[in-house]
C-alpha positions in Angstrom: 20.1 30.8 -3.4 23.4 29.1 -3.9 24.5 25.9 -2.4 27.5 26.0 -0.2 29.4 23.0 1.1 27.4 21.9 4.2 24.8 24.6 3.6 21.2 24.4 2.4 21.0 24.5 -1.4 17.9 25.7 -3.3 15.9 22.8 -4.7 16.0 22.5 -8.5 12.7 23.2 -10.2 13.4 20.4 -12.7 13.5 17.8 -9.9 10.4 19.2 -8.2 8.5 19.1 -11.6 9.7 15.6 -12.2 8.0 14.4 -9.0 4.9 16.4 -9.7 4.8 14.6 -13.0 5.0 11.3 -11.1 1.8 12.3 -9.2 0.1 13.4 -12.4 0.8 10.1 -14.1 -0.6 8.2 -11.1 -3.7 10.5 -11.0 -4.2 9.9 -14.8 -4.0 6.1 -14.3 -6.7 6.3 -11.6 -8.8 8.4 -13.9 -8.5 5.9 -16.7 -9.3 3.0 -14.3 -12.4 4.9 -13.1 -13.5 5.5 -16.7 -13.2 1.7 -17.4 -15.7 1.1 -14.7 -18.4 2.9 -16.8 -17.7 1.0 -20.0 -19.9 -2.0 -20.8 -17.7 -5.1 -20.4 -17.6 -8.1 -22.7 -20.4 -10.4 -21.7 -19.5 -14.0 -22.0 -22.3 -16.4 -22.9 -23.5 -18.5 -20.0 -25.7 -21.5 -19.2 -29.0 -20.9 -17.3 -28.4 -24.3 -15.8 -24.9 -23.4 -14.4 -25.0 -23.8 -10.6 -21.8 -21.8 -10.3 -23.6 -18.6 -11.2 -26.9 -19.4 -9.5 -26.1 -17.9 -6.0 -28.4 -15.2 -4.6 -27.6 -11.6 -4.9 -26.3 -10.1 -1.6 -27.7 -6.6 -1.1 -25.6 -5.8 2.0 -21.9 -6.5 1.5 -19.7 -7.2 4.5 -17.0 -4.8 3.0 -18.7 -2.1 0.8 -16.6 0.1 -1.4 -16.4 3.0 1.1 -15.1 0.7 3.8 -12.6 -0.7 1.4 -11.5 2.8 0.6 -10.9 3.5 4.3 -9.0 0.3 5.1 -6.9 0.0 1.9 -6.2 3.6 1.1 -6.9 6.1 3.9 -5.6 4.0 6.8 -2.2 3.3 5.2 -1.9 6.9 4.1 -2.5 8.2 7.7 -0.2 5.6 9.2 2.6 6.5 6.8 2.2 10.1 7.6 2.3 9.5 11.4 5.4 7.3 11.1 7.2 9.9 9.0 6.3 12.7 11.5 7.2 10.9 14.7 9.9 8.3 13.8 11.9 10.0 11.0 14.8 10.7 10.9 15.3 8.4 13.9 17.5 8.2 17.0 20.8 8.1 15.2 20.7 11.8 14.2 22.9 14.1 16.2 21.1 16.5 18.5 22.8 19.5 17.0 21.3 18.9 13.6 19.2 21.9 12.4 15.5 21.4 12.7 15.0 22.4 9.1 17.1 19.6 7.9 15.1 17.1 10.0 11.9 18.4 8.5 13.3 18.1 5.0 14.0 14.5 5.7 10.5 13.9 7.2 8.9 15.6 4.2 10.9 13.5 1.7 10.1 10.2 3.4 6.5 11.2 3.6 6.5 12.1 -0.1 8.0 8.8 -1.2 5.8 6.9 1.2 2.7 8.3 -0.3 4.1 8.0 -3.9 4.7 4.3 -3.4 1.3 3.7 -1.9 -0.4 5.7 -4.7 1.6 3.8 -7.4 0.7 0.4 -5.9 -3.1 1.2 -5.6 -3.2 2.9 -9.1 -1.5 -0.1 -10.7 -3.8 -2.6 -9.1 -6.9 -0.4 -9.9 -6.0 0.1 -13.5 -5.0 -3.5 -14.3 -8.0 -5.0 -12.4 -10.6 -2.8 -14.2 -9.0 -3.4 -17.6 -9.1 -7.1 -17.1 -12.6 -7.1 -15.8 -13.9 -5.6 -19.0 -11.7 -7.7 -21.3 -12.7 -11.1 -19.8 -16.3 -10.4 -19.0 -16.6 -13.4 -16.7 -20.0 -13.9 -15.0 -20.2 -13.5 -11.2 -21.6 -16.3 -9.0 -24.8 -14.3 -8.6 -25.3 -13.5 -12.3 -28.6 -15.3 -12.7 -30.1 -13.4 -9.7 -29.0 -10.1 -11.4 -30.2 -11.2 -14.8 -33.7 -12.5 -14.1 -33.7 -14.4 -17.5 -36.7 -14.7 -19.7 -36.9 -18.5 -19.8 -40.0 -18.5 -21.9 -38.0 -17.3 -24.9 -34.8 -19.2 -24.0 -34.4 -20.6 -27.5 -34.4 -17.1 -29.1 -31.2 -16.2 -27.1 -29.4 -19.5 -27.4 -25.8 -19.5 -28.8 -23.8 -22.6 -29.6 -24.4 -25.9 -27.8 -26.6 -28.8 -28.9 -30.0 -27.1 -28.8 -32.6 -29.5 -30.3 -30.1 -32.2 -31.3 -30.2 -34.3 -28.1 -32.9 -35.2 -25.7 -31.6 -32.9 -23.0 -30.7 -29.5 -24.5 -27.2 -28.4 -23.7 -26.6 -24.8 -24.8 -25.5 -21.3 -23.9 -27.4 -18.0 -23.9 -26.3 -14.5 -24.5 -27.0 -11.5 -22.2 -30.0 -10.4 -24.2 -32.1 -13.0 -22.3 -31.8 -10.8 -19.1 -34.8 -8.7 -18.2 -33.2 -6.7 -15.5 -30.4 -4.5 -16.9 -29.8 -2.2 -14.0 -27.0 -4.2 -12.3 -26.2 -6.5 -15.2 -23.0 -4.9 -16.4 -21.3 -5.5 -13.0 -22.5 -9.1 -13.1 -19.9 -9.7 -15.9 -16.9 -8.3 -13.9 -16.0 -11.3 -11.8 -12.4 -11.7 -12.9 -10.2 -10.5 -11.1 -11.5 -9.4 -7.7 -11.2 -5.7 -7.3 -11.6 -5.9 -3.5 -8.8 -8.4 -3.3 -6.4 -6.6 -5.6 -7.0 -3.2 -4.0 -6.8 -4.5 -0.4 -3.6 -6.5 -1.0 -2.0 -3.7 -2.9 -2.5 -1.1 -0.2 -2.0 -3.3 2.8 1.0 -5.2 1.4 2.6 -1.9 0.8 1.8 -0.8 4.4 3.3 -4.0 5.8 6.5 -3.5 3.7 6.7 0.2 4.8 6.4 -0.7 8.5 8.9 -3.5 8.2 11.4 -1.1 6.6 11.0 1.7 9.1 11.1 -0.6 12.2 13.7 -3.1 10.9 11.2 -6.1 10.9 13.0 -8.8 9.0 14.2 -12.3 9.4 17.7 -12.2 10.8 20.4 -12.8 8.2 24.1 -12.6 7.8 25.6 -10.2 5.3 28.1 -11.7 2.8 31.1 -10.4 4.7 29.9 -12.3 7.9 30.6 -15.6 6.3 34.2 -14.9 5.4 35.5 -15.7 8.9 32.9 -18.1 10.2 33.5 -17.2 13.9 31.6 -20.1 15.3 33.4 -20.2 18.7 31.1 -20.4 21.8 32.5 -17.3 23.5 33.8 -14.0 21.9 37.0 -13.7 23.9 38.2 -17.1 22.7 37.6 -16.3 19.1 40.0 -13.3 19.4 42.7 -15.4 21.0 42.3 -18.1 18.4 42.7 -15.7 15.5 45.8 -14.3 17.0 47.2 -17.7 17.4 46.4 -18.5 13.8 47.9 -15.3 12.6 44.5 -14.2 11.1 44.9 -11.0 9.1 41.3 -10.1 9.8 42.0 -9.4 13.5 42.4 -5.7 14.1 41.9 -4.9 10.5 40.5 -1.5 9.4 37.2 -2.1 7.5 37.2 -1.0 3.9 34.8 1.6 2.7 32.7 -1.1 1.0 32.2 -2.7 4.5 30.6 0.4 5.9 26.8 0.7 5.4 26.2 4.0 3.6 23.4 4.9 6.0 25.7 4.6 9.0 23.2 2.5 10.8 24.4 -1.1 10.3 28.1 -0.8 10.6 29.7 -4.2 11.2 31.5 -4.8 14.5 35.0 -6.2 14.7 35.2 -9.9 14.0 37.4 -10.5 17.0 34.7 -9.2 19.4 31.5 -10.8 18.1 31.1 -14.4 16.9 28.8 -15.2 14.1 25.8 -16.0 16.3 25.9 -12.4 17.7 25.9 -10.6 14.4 22.1 -10.7 14.0 19.1 -11.1 16.2 15.4 -11.5 15.8 13.2 -8.4 16.2 10.7 -8.3 19.1 7.6 -10.4 18.3 5.2 -7.5 19.0 6.7 -5.8 15.9 5.9 -8.9 13.9 2.3 -8.7 15.0 2.1 -5.1 13.9 3.4 -6.0 10.5 1.0 -8.9 10.1 -2.2 -7.1 11.0 -2.5 -5.4 7.5 -2.0 -8.8 5.8 -4.7 -10.3 8.0 -7.1 -7.4 7.1 -6.4 -8.1 3.4 -7.1 -11.8 3.8 -10.4 -11.0 5.6 -11.5 -8.5 2.9 -10.7 -11.1 0.2 -12.7 -13.8 2.0 -15.8 -11.7 2.1 -16.0 -11.6 -1.7 -16.4 -15.4 -1.6 -19.0 -15.5 1.2 -20.9 -12.6 -0.4 -21.1 -14.5 -3.7 -19.4 -11.8 -5.6 -16.4 -13.8 -6.9 -15.3 -17.3 -7.6 -12.3 -18.7 -5.8 -9.8 -18.2 -8.6 -10.9 -14.6 -9.1 -10.0 -13.8 -5.5 -6.7 -15.7 -5.7 -5.6 -14.0 -8.8 -6.7 -10.6 -7.5 -4.7 -11.2 -4.3 -1.6 -12.1 -6.3 -2.0 -9.1 -8.5 -2.4 -6.8 -5.5 0.6 -8.2 -3.7 2.7 -7.7 -6.8 1.5 -4.1 -7.1 2.2 -3.4 -3.5 5.7 -4.8 -3.8 6.3 -2.8 -7.0 5.2 0.4 -5.3 7.5 -0.2 -2.3 10.6 -1.1 -4.2 10.1 1.7 -6.8 10.7 4.3 -4.1 12.4 2.5 -1.2 15.6 0.6 -0.5 15.5 -3.1 0.3 14.3 -3.8 3.8 17.4 -5.7 5.0 19.9 -3.2 3.6 18.2 0.2 3.5 18.0 1.0 7.2 14.5 2.2 6.7 15.2 4.9 4.1 13.7 5.6 0.7 15.7 6.2 -2.4 17.0 9.8 -2.7 15.7 12.2 -5.3 16.8 12.2 -8.9 19.7 14.2 -10.1 19.0 17.7 -11.5 20.4 16.8 -15.0 18.5 13.4 -15.0 15.2 14.5 -13.7 13.1 13.5 -16.8 15.3 11.3 -19.0 18.6 9.6 -19.4 20.1 8.3 -22.5 21.6 4.9 -23.4 24.8 4.1 -21.4 23.8 6.2 -18.3 23.5 3.9 -15.2 20.7 5.6 -13.4 18.8 8.7 -12.4 21.0 9.6 -9.5 24.0 11.7 -10.8 26.8 13.9 -9.7 24.9 17.2 -10.4 22.8 16.8 -7.3 19.3 18.0 -7.1 19.9 21.7 -6.3 19.6 24.5 -8.8 22.5 25.0 -11.2 23.6 28.4 -9.9 26.8 26.8 -8.5 27.2 23.4 -10.0 30.6 22.8 -8.3 29.1 23.3 -4.9 25.9 21.4 -5.6 27.6 18.2 -6.8 27.2 15.2 -4.5 24.6 16.8 -2.3 22.3 15.0 0.0 19.2 15.7 -2.0 16.5 16.0 0.7 18.9 17.5 3.3 20.7 19.9 1.0 24.1 18.7 2.1 27.2 17.6 0.3 27.8 13.9 -0.2 31.4 13.2 -1.0 32.7 9.7 -1.3 33.2 7.7 1.9 36.8 7.7 3.1 38.0 5.4 5.8 41.1 6.3 7.6 43.1 4.4 10.2 46.7 4.1 11.1 48.5 0.8 10.4 49.2 -0.8 13.7 51.5 -3.7 14.6 50.0 -3.9 18.0 47.4 -6.7 17.7 46.0 -6.1 21.2 43.5 -3.6 19.9 41.9 -2.9 16.5 42.9 0.2 14.6 40.7 3.3 15.2 38.1 3.9 12.6 37.1 7.3 11.5 34.5 7.6 8.6 33.9 10.9 6.9 30.9 11.1 4.5 30.7 14.7 3.5 28.4 16.4 5.8 27.6 13.2 7.6 29.8 11.4 10.0 29.6 7.9 11.4 30.7 8.0 15.0 31.7 4.6 16.5 30.2 4.4 19.9 29.6 1.7 22.5 26.0 1.2 21.2 26.8 1.4 17.5 27.4 4.2 15.0 25.6 7.6 15.3 24.6 9.4 12.2 25.4 13.1 12.4 23.7 15.3 9.9 24.8 18.6 11.4 28.0 19.0 9.5 
């Protein structure tokens, strides 16, 4: 199937295989992390007099592993799927857009949404399990797990001042423990796996929701500070600029001023003062975004109240999970403030697996369609199968300062239509 300008091009097998490879790498990382759970960790010597490891063993955890799996993995995956099905590609799409193109975009956002979540969770899982085995730090309930043979305590002593002072100060090795059934896990305190996994999955979910529903602290883009329109009322700012002979009044925005997504196009400076160029999102959206973070905080706190981890283990695991969640999101998604809720497009066909030195990135001019017709497949919208030629902004030069010059933006198959309520993104062309 050949790609025609504005038609649906066949997807390159190289690009598809490159994303299948992404999934295989993530699955392999999860497999390695699971294998590390069955390896005997380093067992750090401990003191039988240490009160920090003398807490009782809790048989019934507040958040067992299955519940953690449901909250940190399955729930974010289901929510991401539902958001992509019902809220993508959004209200800015023209009604005449073919249904197949809409479903392509839904599928692509779903794919990248799950890829980012899987990358975040796999990274946290692998790093956490590796560090647990390397450090071998005793849990707060180690002595309850160990059931030490105190009658032969001197036979298992290592280091310290055994027999050299009135009150013996010494450490013992794990051989003193008579109960070995749950002993290995007793030396996996650092870092907390519940904390890292919950923060990885739920931080990613929060960032995903903030991206899709534009939940961000209001900000001014760099171009908003050039003219500092701080007048109290919009109509006065326009007259003031005309009086001052401001060249910005009625100017035609450059292509660099137009948001590539077509969703955040800046309004004319003469119409809107600086205070009206951003607004706070509704607070109920903020509540929705904060709920996953609250859940991660609760899960982390249970590891302390269940005597499974020390405070620093939980703090470090939370930071690790937060970093993994941020990495997974930014690996596949545009920045929240500038991306209009979209994920990055697919890789270029000729850069699907590797690029050499001097090549800027994995998005290239070859597009992601098959190479049957390279001339037509160049600059294609990868998940929509549409051409993507450079943005050209046209507008006649006008001496009449009573109204701004008309703006027409053509972006290959997509067009940004200036309307009363903002630009409309048309994918039908």
